[in-house]
C-alpha positions, 0 to 999 in steps of 0.5 A, spaced: 593 837 734 598 835 729 605 831 729 609 837 729 606 841 735 610 841 741 608 837 747 609 842 752 608 850 753 613 853 758 611 860 760 615 866 764 621 871 764 627 871 760 632 876 762 639 877 762 644 874 767 650 878 769 655 873 771 661 875 775 668 873 774 670 872 781 666 870 787 664 874 793 659 880 794 657 884 788 659 890 790 666 887 790 666 885 783 669 889 777 667 885 771 661 881 768 659 877 762 652 877 760 648 871 758 641 869 756 637 867 762 631 867 766 628 860 769 623 859 764 627 861 759 633 856 761 627 850 762 625 852 755 632 851 752 634 845 756 628 842 753 630 843 746 637 841 748 633 834 750 629 833 744 623 836 747 622 843 744 616 847 747 612 853 746 615 858 750 611 864 752 615 870 754 616 878 753 622 882 752 624 889 750 625 891 743 632 893 745 639 890 744 638 885 750 631 883 747 635 882 741 640 877 744 634 873 748 630 872 741 636 870 737 639 866 743 632 862 744 632 861 736 639 859 736 637 853 741 631 851 737 625 854 741 620 856 737 618 864 737 611 863 736 609 866 743 616 870 744 613 877 744 617 884 743 615 890 747 617 897 744 615 900 751 619 897 756 626 894 757 628 887 758 629 885 765 636 884 768 639 880 774 646 880 777 649 874 780 654 873 785 657 867 788 660 865 794 666 860 795 662 854 794 659 857 787 652 858 790 649 864 788 645 870 789 641 875 785 640 882 784 634 884 779 633 890 775 625 888 773 621 894 775 616 895 769 620 891 765 617 887 759 617 880 762 612 883 767 607 886 762 605 879 759 597 880 759 591 874 760 590 871 753 597 871 750 596 864 749 590 862 745 585 856 747 587 853 741 594 852 743 593 850 750 589 844 746 595 842 742 599 841 748 599 836 754 604 839 759 604 847 761 610 849 766 610 856 769 615 859 774 613 863 781 617 869 779 611 871 774 607 872 780 611 878 783 607 883 779 601 884 775 599 884 769 604 878 769 601 875 775 594 875 772 596 873 766 600 867 769 594 865 773 589 865 767 594 861 763 594 856 769 586 856 770 585 855 762 590 849 762 587 846 767 580 846 764 583 843 758 586 837 762 593 839 761 598 837 766 600 844 770 607 844 773 609 849 777 616 852 780 615 857 786 622 859 785 622 864 791 626 870 790 625 875 796 628 881 792 622 881 788 616 881 793 614 886 798 613 880 804 614 873 805 606 873 806 605 876 799 609 870 796 606 865 800 599 867 798 600 867 791 603 860 791 597 858 795 593 861 789 597 857 784 597 851 787 589 851 786 591 849 779 598 846 779 598 838 778 606 837 779 610 842 784 618 842 783 621 846 789 627 846 794 625 846 801 627 853 801 622 855 796 617 851 800 619 854 807 618 861 804 611 859 802 609 857 809 610 849 808 614 845 813 615 838 814 620 834 819 622 830 812 622 830 805 616 826 805 612 830 810 614 836 806 611 833 800 605 831 803 604 838 806 604 841 799 600 835 796 595 837 801 594 844 798 592 841 791 598 838 787 598 830 786 606 830 785 611 834 788 619 833 786 624 836 791 631 838 790 635 837 796 642 840 793 648 835 795 643 830 798 639 829 791 632 829 790 625 826 792 619 825 789 612 823 792 605 822 788 598 821 790 593 816 787 590 822 783 597 822 779 596 818 772 602 814 774 599 812 781 601 813 788 609 812 790 615 815 793 622 815 791 629 818 792 635 819 788 642 821 791 644 825 785 651 824 782 658 827 784 661 832 780 669 833 780 669 840 779 663 845 780 664 851 775 657 854 776 650 852 779 646 857 776 641 854 772 642 847 775 635 847 778 632 849 772 636 843 768 633 839 773 626 841 772 627 840 764 629 833 765 623 832 769 619 835 764 622 831 758 621 825 762 614 826 764 613 828 756 617 824 752 621 819 757 628 818 759 631 814 754 637 816 749 632 819 744 626 822 746 620 817 745 615 822 742 609 822 747 610 818 753 605 814 756 604 817 763 602 811 766 609 808 765 612 813 769 617 811 774 619 816 779 626 813 780 628 813 773 625 820 773 629 823 778 635 819 776 635 823 769 633 829 772 639 829 777 644 827 771 641 833 767 642 838 773 649 835 774 652 836 767 650 843 767 654 845 773 660 843 770 660 849 765 659 857 766 652 860 765 645 857 764 643 855 757 651 854 755 652 849 759 645 845 758 646 838 755 643 833 750 640 827 751 647 823 749 651 827 753 646 825 759 647 818 757 655 818 757 655 822 764 650 817 767 655 811 764 
């Protein structure tokens, strides 16, 4: 490990989001603007904006959209060491639709695309030895060989004492059935230390609870020591067990009021990045280097992550709306 090595590795899809120029069903939208996207790509860029730039393992096509993604990631300061190019597959696309409350739905074009074709071993062991945190997203579990590669990465990261963070990110359009999704999520939970999810994600994966506390406890029973729940307008909740380096506890944060919500695309990814940055480098105005996990406050983590997400909703797009630490500080004031 060197001082210049990233503290985090993010793994998963990078794709192109096509954003509508008006709300309503997708079939009624005539004009779209294209943006670089994909939940893990958003997380990687958000971390770079928060002065915690990670390695990012992904695969895009050798096509114009792949060029756009590679150039965009580089422009935000995400290292290209593990950004693979595929000459035999296209870059994935996702068309977004918004309802009157700015909530979104996705239509994917992702059958055999480059991001599904990452293979086990794409990140070597020595790279995992240099990081402390590994984030993976659930979309990569929807198809092989990406599924096998993601599980292999999580298993090897666990063997090397990395903290594995998992976002199930339920996208029913990508799965043959809810049962298949639930089965793969349960498999990943064998390796995950921290889960960030919505109640809807967890419901799709077969978890239930009368309260956020009960729901988080049910997930922890499957393996992870810490669960972060994003609850929409109700803010967020966190619960950890004695197995967590920061000890057992629970905390909630009501979130922040935003005067004008422009676009919620990427807000959950922004929250995830805020939490990862807090875990790895602290919640201060400037990244503090490698943070001491035993000093972590779940309450401070939620406040910081919620602020990152809230700022993201004030502008269109996912990556283009991501804030810096200074912008988060000003917003919280």
